[in-house]
N, C-alpha and C positions, 0 to 999 in steps of 0.2 A: 372286477368282482365276478365271482362265479355266478353263472345263471342257475336259477332254480329249475330242477327237473324232478321226476318221480323218485329218482334214487337218493337225492339229497333233501327232499322236501321236509322230512322229519327234522333233520339237522337245522334247517332254516326256521322251522316253527319253534324249536327249542331255543334257538338264539333270539328269536323275536320275543318269546315269552319271558326270557331272562334279561331283556333289555340290551342285548349285545349287537343288534343290527343297527347300522347307520341308516340315514334316510334312503339312500339308494338301495340298500338291502331290503328295507321295508317295502319300497315300491316294487322291487323285483319279486318279492314274495307274493304281494297282493295281486300283482299282474298275473302271475302264474295261477293263483287261486281263482281269479275271475275268469281267465281264459279256459281253465279246466272245468269251471262250474262248481268247484269244491267250496268256494267262498259262501255259497248259499246253502250248503248242507252241513257245514261245520257248526261249532258252538256259535251262538248268536253274536258274540262280540266281533267275530271275523266278518260276518255279513254286514254288521253295522259299520265297521271300519272300512270295508270295501265300498259301501254305499257313500260314505263320507269322502273317500278319495275320488270317487267318480263325480260326486256333486261339486267338489272343489276343483275339478279339472285336472287332477294329477294323472288319472288313469281314465281311459275311455270305457264305455259300456262293454266293449269287446275285449278289454284288458290291455290295451296298448298304452304305454307310458308316454306322457307328453314331456319329452326331453327338455323342452324350452322352460319348463317349470322347475327343473332341478338346479339348485344352487351349486356352484362348483367351488 
């Protein structure tokens, strides 16, 4: 899967909003949003989803994905 970066961020957000991202894609998107700080300045649902992923241990406070939590 392609990594999220500033050039393709909008494409990932569109795919997320339209339900086209798989679990890995969602984690990659939110990891990027948390690392960049954008998760906390975007629409409230992004901040809430980011906080939930952190609380559930999928992503660290720093935005790192816990690969052991990803089902293959």
